[in-house]
C-alpha positions as CSV (number, residue, x, y, z in Angstrom):
1,M,40.7,11.2,23.0
2,T,38.7,7.9,23.1
3,A,35.6,7.6,25.2
4,M,35.2,5.1,28.2
5,N,31.9,3.2,28.7
6,E,30.0,2.8,32.4
7,D,32.9,-0.1,33.2
8,G,35.7,2.1,32.2
9,D,36.6,-0.2,29.2
10,A,37.4,1.7,25.9
11,P,34.6,1.0,23.5
12,V,35.5,-1.9,20.7
13,L,34.0,0.4,18.1
14,S,33.1,4.0,17.9
15,I,31.6,6.1,15.2
16,R,32.2,10.1,15.2
17,D,30.6,12.7,13.3
18,L,29.7,9.9,10.3
19,A,28.3,11.6,7.4
20,V,27.5,9.4,4.1
21,R,26.6,11.5,1.3
22,L,23.5,10.5,-1.2
23,P,23.7,11.2,-5.1
24,K,22.5,14.0,-6.4
25,G,18.8,14.0,-6.9
26,A,17.9,12.5,-3.7
27,D,15.1,13.5,-1.1
28,R,18.0,14.7,1.0
29,D,22.0,15.3,0.8
30,F,22.9,12.6,3.2
31,A,21.9,9.2,3.7
32,V,23.6,9.5,7.2
33,Q,24.6,12.9,9.0
34,G,26.5,13.5,12.6
35,I,26.3,9.6,13.8
36,N,28.0,9.3,17.0
37,L,27.9,6.0,18.7
38,D,30.0,3.4,20.6
39,L,29.8,-0.2,21.0
40,S,31.5,-2.0,24.0
41,Q,32.6,-5.2,24.2
42,R,29.7,-8.1,25.8
43,E,27.1,-5.6,25.1
44,I,24.2,-6.0,22.4
45,L,23.4,-2.5,21.0
46,C,20.2,-2.3,19.0
47,I,19.8,0.3,15.9
48,V,16.5,1.0,15.5
49,G,14.2,3.1,13.0
50,E,12.0,3.0,9.8
51,T,13.1,2.4,6.1
52,G,15.3,5.2,5.1
53,S,16.3,6.0,8.9
54,G,20.2,5.1,7.7
55,K,20.2,1.8,10.1
56,S,21.8,-0.4,7.2
57,V,23.5,2.5,5.6
58,T,25.4,2.8,9.2
59,S,26.4,-0.7,9.7
60,H,27.3,-1.2,6.3
61,A,29.7,1.9,6.5
62,I,31.5,0.3,9.4
63,L,32.8,-2.9,6.5
64,G,32.9,-0.4,4.0
65,L,30.3,-2.2,2.2
66,L,28.3,0.8,0.7
67,P,27.3,0.7,-2.8
68,D,29.3,3.1,-5.2
69,T,26.6,5.7,-5.2
70,L,27.4,6.5,-1.6
71,R,30.2,7.7,0.0
72,V,31.4,8.5,3.2
73,A,31.8,12.5,3.3
74,R,33.4,12.7,6.6
75,G,33.9,11.3,10.1
76,E,35.7,8.4,11.5
77,I,34.9,4.5,12.0
78,R,37.4,3.5,14.9
79,F,37.7,0.0,15.6
80,R,40.4,-0.8,18.6
81,G,41.9,2.3,17.6
82,R,42.1,1.9,13.6
83,D,40.3,4.2,11.5
84,L,38.2,1.9,9.0
85,V,37.1,4.8,6.6
86,R,40.3,5.6,5.9
87,A,41.7,1.7,5.8
88,S,43.1,0.3,2.6
89,A,40.9,-2.3,0.7
90,D,43.6,-5.2,1.6
91,E,43.3,-4.0,5.2
92,M,39.4,-4.1,5.1
93,R,39.8,-7.2,3.6
94,A,41.8,-8.7,6.5
95,I,39.2,-7.1,8.7
96,R,35.9,-8.5,7.4
97,G,35.3,-12.0,9.0
98,R,38.4,-12.3,11.2
99,H,37.5,-9.3,13.3
100,I,33.9,-8.0,12.3
101,A,31.4,-10.1,10.7
102,M,28.1,-9.5,9.7
103,V,24.8,-11.4,9.2
104,F,22.3,-10.1,6.9
105,Q,18.9,-10.1,6.4
106,E,17.9,-12.5,3.7
107,A,19.7,-15.8,4.0
108,S,18.5,-17.4,1.0
109,A,19.6,-14.2,-1.1
110,S,23.1,-14.5,0.7
111,L,24.0,-18.2,0.1
112,D,25.5,-19.3,-3.2
113,P,22.4,-21.7,-4.5
114,V,25.0,-24.0,-6.2
115,R,27.8,-24.3,-3.6
116,T,27.4,-26.7,-0.7
117,I,26.8,-25.7,3.1
118,G,30.3,-26.9,4.0
119,D,32.1,-25.1,1.0
120,Q,30.4,-21.9,1.9
121,V,31.2,-21.8,5.6
122,S,34.7,-23.1,5.1
123,E,35.7,-20.4,2.5
124,I,35.7,-18.0,5.5
125,I,38.2,-20.2,7.2
126,R,40.7,-20.6,4.2
127,A,40.4,-16.8,3.1
128,H,42.1,-16.0,6.5
129,E,44.0,-19.2,7.6
130,R,46.0,-21.6,6.2
131,L,44.9,-25.2,7.5
132,P,44.8,-28.8,6.6
133,S,41.5,-30.0,5.2
134,A,40.8,-32.3,7.7
135,E,41.1,-29.5,10.5
136,V,38.8,-27.2,8.2
137,E,36.2,-29.8,8.2
138,R,36.4,-30.4,11.7
139,R,36.1,-26.4,12.5
140,V,33.1,-26.3,10.1
141,S,31.4,-29.2,11.7
142,A,32.0,-27.6,15.1
143,L,30.5,-24.1,13.9
144,L,27.5,-25.8,12.7
145,T,26.9,-27.6,15.9
146,E,27.3,-24.7,18.0
147,V,24.4,-22.9,16.2
148,N,22.5,-26.1,16.7
149,L,22.2,-27.4,13.2
150,P,21.4,-31.1,13.0
151,D,23.8,-33.8,11.8
152,P,26.7,-31.2,10.8
153,R,28.6,-33.5,9.2
154,A,26.0,-34.5,6.7
155,L,24.7,-31.0,6.5
156,Q,28.3,-29.9,5.1
157,H,27.2,-31.9,1.7
158,T,23.8,-30.1,1.6
159,Y,22.8,-27.1,-0.6
160,P,21.1,-24.2,0.8
161,F,17.8,-24.9,-0.9
162,R,17.1,-28.1,1.2
163,L,17.4,-26.2,4.5
164,S,14.4,-23.9,6.1
165,G,14.7,-20.3,6.4
166,G,15.6,-20.6,10.2
167,Q,18.4,-23.4,9.1
168,Q,19.7,-21.0,6.3
169,Q,20.1,-18.2,8.9
170,R,21.9,-20.6,11.7
171,V,24.4,-21.2,8.5
172,M,25.0,-17.7,8.1
173,I,25.6,-17.0,12.1
174,A,28.0,-19.9,11.4
175,M,29.8,-18.3,8.6
176,A,30.0,-14.9,10.9
177,L,31.4,-16.7,13.7
178,A,34.0,-18.7,11.7
179,M,37.1,-16.7,13.0
180,Q,35.5,-15.7,16.1
181,P,35.2,-12.0,15.4
182,A,34.9,-9.4,18.2
183,V,31.9,-7.6,16.6
184,L,28.9,-9.0,15.0
185,I,26.6,-7.0,13.1
186,A,23.3,-8.4,12.6
187,D,21.0,-6.3,10.2
188,E,17.6,-7.2,10.1
189,P,18.4,-11.2,10.3
190,T,14.9,-12.3,11.7
191,T,12.7,-10.1,9.8
192,A,11.5,-12.8,7.6
193,L,11.0,-15.5,10.0
194,D,8.2,-16.7,11.7
195,V,7.6,-16.4,15.4
196,T,9.2,-19.3,17.0
197,T,12.0,-19.5,14.4
198,Q,12.6,-15.8,15.2
199,A,12.7,-16.4,19.1
200,Q,15.3,-19.2,18.6
201,I,17.4,-17.0,16.3
202,L,17.6,-14.1,19.0
203,Q,18.2,-16.6,21.8
204,L,21.1,-18.3,19.8
205,I,22.9,-14.7,18.8
206,R,22.2,-13.7,22.7
207,G,23.8,-17.0,24.1
208,L,26.7,-16.5,21.2
209,Q,27.1,-13.2,22.5
210,R,27.6,-14.1,25.8
211,T,29.8,-17.4,25.7
212,R,32.0,-15.6,23.0
213,D,32.0,-12.1,24.8
214,M,31.3,-10.6,21.5
215,A,30.0,-6.9,20.9
216,V,26.8,-7.0,19.1
217,L,25.3,-4.2,16.7
218,F,21.9,-5.1,16.1
219,V,19.6,-3.8,13.4
220,T,16.1,-3.7,13.4
221,H,12.7,-2.2,12.9
222,D,11.0,-4.7,15.2
223,I,10.6,-2.9,18.9
224,G,9.8,-6.5,20.5
225,V,13.1,-7.3,19.3
226,V,14.6,-4.4,21.0
227,A,12.7,-5.5,24.4
228,E,13.7,-9.2,23.9
229,I,17.7,-8.5,23.5
230,A,19.0,-4.9,23.9
231,D,21.1,-3.6,26.4
232,R,21.4,-0.3,24.6
233,V,19.4,1.4,22.1
234,V,20.0,4.1,19.2
235,V,16.7,5.5,17.5
236,M,17.4,7.1,13.9
237,R,15.2,8.9,12.0
238,H,15.9,10.7,8.4
239,G,19.6,10.0,8.9
240,R,20.2,11.2,12.2
241,I,19.9,9.8,16.0
242,V,17.0,11.1,17.7
243,D,17.4,9.1,21.1
244,T,19.8,6.7,22.6
245,G,20.3,4.9,26.1
246,P,19.8,1.9,27.8
247,A,17.1,-0.4,26.8
248,D,15.2,-0.4,29.9
249,A,15.0,3.7,29.9
250,I,14.3,3.7,26.0
251,L,11.6,1.3,26.0
252,H,9.6,2.3,29.2
253,H,10.4,5.9,29.6
254,P,11.1,7.1,26.4
255,E,11.9,11.0,26.2
256,A,12.0,11.7,22.4
257,D,8.7,12.5,20.8
258,Y,9.6,10.1,17.8
259,T,10.4,7.4,19.9
260,R,7.3,7.7,21.8
261,Q,5.5,7.4,18.8
262,L,7.3,4.4,17.4
263,I,6.5,2.6,20.8
264,D,3.1,3.6,20.8
265,A,2.5,2.1,17.0
266,V,3.5,-1.5,18.2
267,P,0.4,-3.9,17.9
268,R,-0.7,-4.9,21.4
269,F,-3.4,-7.6,22.3
270,T,-6.4,-5.3,22.7
271,G,-9.2,-7.8,21.4
272,A,-10.6,-4.3,20.0
273,A,-11.7,-6.3,16.8
274,T,-14.0,-8.6,18.4
275,A,-16.7,-5.8,19.3
276,R,-17.7,-5.2,15.9
277,A,-21.3,-6.4,15.0
278,R,-21.6,-9.8,13.5
279,N,-22.6,-10.3,9.8
280,D,-24.8,-13.1,9.2
281,E,-24.1,-13.4,5.4
282,V,-21.7,-16.4,4.7
283,V,-19.7,-15.3,1.4
284,L,-17.1,-18.6,2.0
285,T,-18.0,-22.0,3.0
286,S,-15.8,-25.3,2.4
287,T,-15.8,-29.2,3.1
288,E,-12.8,-30.4,4.3
289,L,-9.9,-29.0,2.1
290,T,-6.8,-31.3,1.5
291,K,-3.5,-31.0,-0.6
292,T,-1.0,-33.4,-0.5
293,Y,2.4,-32.8,-2.5
294,A,3.2,-36.2,-4.2
295,A,6.5,-37.8,-3.5
296,H,9.2,-37.0,-6.1
297,S,12.8,-37.7,-7.0
298,T,15.3,-34.8,-6.2
299,G,18.2,-36.5,-7.5
300,L,20.2,-39.7,-8.1
301,F,19.1,-42.1,-5.2
302,R,17.2,-39.5,-3.9
303,R,13.2,-39.0,-3.2
304,R,11.5,-36.5,-1.4
305,P,8.2,-38.0,0.6
306,A,4.7,-37.2,0.1
307,V,3.8,-33.9,2.1
308,R,0.3,-33.1,3.4
309,A,0.0,-29.4,3.3
310,L,-3.6,-29.4,4.2
311,A,-5.1,-31.6,6.1
312,G,-8.9,-31.5,6.4
313,V,-9.1,-27.5,6.5
314,R,-12.9,-26.2,6.9
315,L,-13.8,-22.6,6.7
316,E,-16.9,-20.4,7.0
317,L,-16.3,-16.5,6.5
318,R,-19.0,-14.0,7.0
319,R,-19.0,-10.8,4.8
320,G,-17.3,-7.9,7.0
321,E,-15.6,-10.4,8.8
322,T,-11.9,-10.7,9.4
323,L,-10.3,-14.2,9.7
324,G,-6.7,-14.2,11.0
325,I,-4.8,-17.2,10.1
326,V,-1.5,-17.8,12.1
327,G,1.2,-20.4,12.4
328,E,4.9,-21.1,11.5
329,S,6.5,-21.5,8.2
330,G,5.2,-24.9,6.6
331,S,2.1,-24.6,8.9
332,G,-0.1,-24.7,5.6
333,K,-1.4,-20.8,5.5
334,S,0.0,-19.7,2.4
335,T,-1.0,-23.2,0.7
336,L,-4.6,-22.5,2.0
337,A,-4.6,-19.0,0.5
338,R,-3.2,-20.4,-3.2
339,C,-5.8,-23.2,-3.0
340,L,-8.7,-20.7,-2.4
341,M,-7.3,-18.4,-5.3
342,R,-7.2,-21.6,-7.5
343,L,-3.5,-21.0,-8.1
344,T,-2.8,-24.4,-6.7
345,P,-5.3,-27.5,-7.3
346,L,-6.8,-29.0,-4.0
347,S,-6.4,-33.0,-3.5
348,S,-9.8,-33.3,-2.1
349,G,-12.4,-31.3,-0.7
350,S,-14.4,-28.2,-2.1
351,F,-15.4,-24.8,-1.4
352,S,-18.2,-22.0,-2.6
353,I,-18.0,-18.2,-2.7
354,G,-21.4,-17.4,-2.4
355,D,-23.9,-19.3,-4.5
356,V,-20.6,-19.8,-6.8
357,P,-18.9,-23.7,-6.7
358,F,-15.5,-21.9,-7.0
359,S,-13.5,-24.8,-6.6
360,V,-14.9,-26.9,-9.5
361,L,-15.4,-24.1,-12.0
362,D,-13.9,-24.8,-15.3
363,E,-11.0,-22.3,-16.8
364,N,-13.6,-20.2,-19.0
365,A,-15.9,-20.2,-16.1
366,L,-13.0,-19.4,-13.6
367,R,-12.0,-16.4,-15.4
368,A,-15.4,-15.0,-15.2
369,E,-15.8,-15.2,-11.8
370,R,-12.2,-14.6,-10.4
371,H,-12.9,-11.2,-9.6
372,R,-15.2,-12.3,-6.2
373,I,-11.8,-13.3,-4.5
374,Q,-8.3,-11.5,-4.8
375,M,-5.4,-11.3,-3.1
376,V,-2.5,-8.8,-1.7
377,F,0.9,-10.5,-1.4
378,Q,3.9,-10.1,0.9
379,D,6.3,-8.5,-1.1
380,P,4.7,-5.0,-2.7
381,Y,8.0,-4.8,-4.9
382,A,8.1,-8.1,-6.5
383,S,4.4,-8.4,-6.9
384,L,4.0,-5.4,-9.1
385,N,5.3,-5.3,-12.4
386,P,8.6,-3.0,-12.6
387,R,8.3,-2.5,-16.4
388,Q,4.4,-1.3,-16.2
389,R,3.1,2.1,-15.0
390,V,0.7,2.3,-12.0
391,E,-2.4,2.8,-14.6
392,A,-1.6,-0.5,-16.2
393,I,-0.7,-2.5,-13.0
394,V,-4.3,-1.8,-11.4
395,G,-6.1,-1.7,-14.4
396,T,-5.0,-5.0,-15.8
397,G,-8.2,-6.9,-14.4
398,L,-10.5,-4.1,-15.8
399,R,-8.9,-4.2,-19.6
400,L,-9.6,-8.2,-19.0
401,R,-13.0,-7.8,-18.4
402,G,-13.9,-5.1,-21.7
403,A,-13.4,-2.1,-20.0
404,G,-12.2,1.0,-22.2
405,P,-9.3,3.3,-21.9
406,D,-11.4,5.9,-20.2
407,E,-13.3,3.9,-18.0
408,V,-9.9,1.9,-16.8
409,R,-8.3,5.5,-16.1
410,A,-11.4,6.8,-14.4
411,R,-11.8,3.5,-12.0
412,V,-7.8,3.6,-11.4
413,K,-7.9,7.1,-10.1
414,E,-11.0,6.4,-8.1
415,M,-8.8,3.5,-6.4
416,L,-5.8,4.9,-5.8
417,G,-8.0,7.7,-4.2
418,L,-9.6,5.0,-2.1
419,V,-6.3,3.7,-0.7
420,G,-4.8,7.3,0.2
421,L,-2.8,7.9,-3.2
422,D,-3.0,11.0,-5.3
423,G,-4.1,10.3,-9.0
424,S,-1.0,11.5,-10.5
425,A,0.5,8.2,-9.3
426,M,-0.9,6.4,-12.3
427,D,1.8,7.8,-14.6
428,R,4.5,6.6,-12.2
429,Y,6.6,3.2,-11.9
430,P,6.6,1.0,-8.6
431,H,10.1,2.0,-8.2
432,E,9.3,5.4,-7.4
433,F,7.2,4.6,-4.5
434,S,8.2,3.5,-0.9
435,G,7.6,0.1,0.3
436,G,4.1,1.4,2.1
437,Q,2.7,3.2,-1.1
438,R,3.3,0.1,-3.0
439,Q,1.5,-2.1,-0.9
440,R,-1.1,0.6,-1.2
441,I,-0.9,0.0,-5.2
442,A,-1.1,-3.9,-4.6
443,I,-4.4,-3.3,-2.5
444,A,-5.8,-0.8,-5.2
445,R,-5.2,-3.5,-7.9
446,A,-6.8,-6.2,-5.7
447,L,-9.9,-4.2,-5.2
448,V,-10.6,-2.6,-8.6
449,L,-12.6,-5.8,-9.5
450,E,-14.9,-5.2,-6.3
451,P,-14.1,-8.7,-4.7
452,A,-16.3,-10.2,-1.9
453,I,-13.2,-11.6,-0.3
454,L,-9.6,-10.3,0.0
455,I,-6.9,-12.4,0.7
456,A,-3.6,-10.6,2.6
457,D,-0.7,-13.0,2.4
458,E,1.7,-11.5,4.9
459,A,0.8,-8.4,3.7
460,V,2.6,-6.4,6.3
461,S,5.7,-8.2,7.4
462,A,8.1,-6.5,5.1
463,L,7.0,-3.0,6.5
464,D,8.1,-0.6,9.3
465,V,6.0,-0.7,12.5
466,S,4.4,2.6,11.8
467,V,3.9,2.3,7.9
468,Q,2.1,-1.2,8.9
469,A,0.1,0.5,11.4
470,Q,-1.4,2.4,8.6
471,V,-1.7,-0.1,6.0
472,L,-3.6,-2.0,8.7
473,D,-6.0,1.0,9.4
474,L,-6.4,1.0,5.7
475,L,-7.3,-2.3,5.3
476,A,-9.9,-2.4,8.4
477,E,-11.3,1.2,7.0
478,L,-11.6,-0.8,3.5
479,R,-13.6,-4.1,4.8
480,D,-16.2,-2.0,6.7
481,R,-16.5,0.7,3.6
482,L,-16.5,-1.9,0.9
483,H,-18.3,-4.9,3.3
484,L,-15.3,-7.0,2.3
485,A,-14.8,-10.1,4.0
486,L,-11.0,-10.3,4.9
487,I,-8.7,-13.3,5.4
488,F,-5.5,-12.2,7.2
489,I,-2.5,-14.6,6.7
490,T,0.3,-13.5,9.4
491,H,3.0,-15.1,11.3
492,D,3.0,-12.2,13.2
493,L,0.6,-12.8,16.3
494,L,0.4,-9.1,17.5
495,V,-0.8,-8.3,14.1
496,A,-3.4,-10.7,13.8
497,A,-4.6,-9.7,17.4
498,Q,-5.0,-6.1,16.1
499,V,-7.3,-6.6,13.1
500,A,-9.3,-10.2,13.3
501,D,-12.3,-11.0,14.5
502,R,-11.7,-14.8,14.6
503,I,-8.2,-16.5,14.8
504,M,-7.3,-19.8,13.1
505,V,-4.2,-21.5,14.2
506,M,-2.4,-24.1,11.8
507,N,0.1,-26.4,12.4
508,Q,1.4,-29.1,9.7
509,G,-1.4,-28.3,7.5
510,A,-4.2,-28.9,10.0
511,V,-6.5,-26.4,11.9
512,V,-5.6,-26.8,15.9
513,E,-7.4,-24.4,17.3
514,E,-10.1,-21.6,16.2
515,G,-12.0,-18.6,17.8
516,P,-13.0,-15.1,18.7
517,T,-9.5,-13.2,18.9
518,A,-9.4,-12.4,22.6
519,E,-10.9,-15.8,23.6
520,V,-7.8,-17.6,21.8
521,F,-5.2,-15.1,22.9
522,T,-6.0,-15.0,26.3
523,N,-7.2,-18.4,27.1
524,P,-5.4,-20.6,24.3
525,Q,-6.6,-24.3,24.6
526,D,-3.9,-25.9,22.2
527,D,-0.3,-26.5,23.9
528,Y,1.0,-25.3,20.0
529,T,-1.0,-22.0,20.6
530,R,0.7,-21.6,24.0
531,R,4.1,-22.0,22.2
532,L,3.7,-19.3,19.7
533,L,2.3,-16.6,22.2
534,A,5.2,-17.5,24.6
535,A,7.6,-16.8,21.6
536,I,6.4,-13.3,20.8
537,P,9.4,-10.9,20.9
538,G,9.2,-8.7,23.6
539,R,6.2,-10.4,25.4
540,D,7.3,-9.5,28.7
541,W,7.7,-5.8,28.0
542,L,4.5,-5.9,25.9
543,V,2.6,-7.4,28.8
544,A,4.0,-5.1,31.3
545,T,3.0,-1.8,29.2
546,D,-0.2,-3.3,28.5
547,G,-1.0,-1.3,25.7
548,P,0.4,2.2,24.0
549,A,2.4,4.1,26.6
550,H,1.9,7.5,25.5
551,G,-1.7,7.5,23.6
552,K,-2.6,6.8,20.0
553,Q,-0.2,9.2,18.2
554,R,1.9,7.4,15.5
555,P,5.2,8.7,13.9
556,E,4.9,10.7,10.5
557,T,6.7,8.2,7.8
558,P,8.3,8.2,4.4
559,D,5.1,6.7,3.3
560,T,3.9,9.7,1.4
561,R,7.4,10.3,0.1
562,T,8.3,9.5,-3.3
């Protein structure tokens, strides 16, 4: 018998006792088990949970997109009464895109780089309908207009790499909407986006859901996103549903311990970082740093204009201090980091680390002094060589500085212990670790040379909220224990508020506001800063709850698992 929702309507999508078996040798038998949920027309249901909770497996199972190593062991997935688990390949091809569509997390990886935007959007239409070319082009233009992309007719002839991350995600949404599906599945569609672009995409999805009367299944690990758009929430952990209910009840009156722990792990505007004692030892100073990328040809009769990525940035950093640098994508944050690391040459300006004129060192001198400043990158998997064991990865810098094998192994073991990993990790490969563990390995690699300055460039943006909290705590502990100066680059203002003593707000290569964290976030002086703060997902909920709802307890995570 089909369940009814509160309005008396049958759900458009219904999952009953779904179990997806994992291959032999996995850490558990099932990726998901005993999953029961209903999705009604005109609602947004958010599935929230950490990596490994089964969120994406559940959403991919709906469309039959599971990898060959996973299989549905039992259960039903009914769309308008039809069981999709037992549907044929031809039946699923007819359903995908036309009736149920999906927006994936990484738009740049989902779009074909050698085909135009118009070609890729029109492919969805041509796969399901036979229409004249002029009508297809008209519909593509209308779709691009609906998702608020500029100059849709010209955009049809543009390639994906010419678009920003937010624009690429809008193209993915246009493709998903091409056949006016009844159900839209959005799998972490805003994770890699800066705060204002994220807000725009969330507003777009909510608006389209209302105007089209769609049902939306939104997969996320961001509780702020849940607070922003969800009608109902399903909380998953270790492949099972542990909590479910209306969004207001889950966010303000959670009953399950795990849900309370997830909510408590969300960063808040505490201003606590500003209470630490000031250290007067300056470890980095700069003149006005400028970086301009010269104009260059991008094809026949096309020329990309010069871009000023840094516009007179001045820095002063003290030992033991954390400087948070925030701003949208393209604001110059990462360019500044790369220039400080001497990975990208400055156009003008200079900087010193301690008494070393770091910006003007020649290659030989730079090789000898590079240990003074190290970097932790955004993607812990991409930044670690998958063919090397952890000992080789962490110990590379030591070997380059002439350390012998015994010294390298002893020092690597010491560093792994410092970041909370067992010495046995030395003999394993990156793929054998969770995301949080890989980031700990990256931090150990950065610290093994005893730098004075550590740059963390979006170092926690790819991590779950609880694993993120663990890594932030670790960075703060290491900063205090080793007397590091930390430059923390992020597009997440809540994270910056949690860890930074001072905040530097960047826009179009320039610093538009700078000051103590609590002062900048509670009394912003620049309109751009105010816009960033207003765009934080779930801001009203964060302000209303004003801190962790049930103490400081954090969820147990798969961060300690292999």
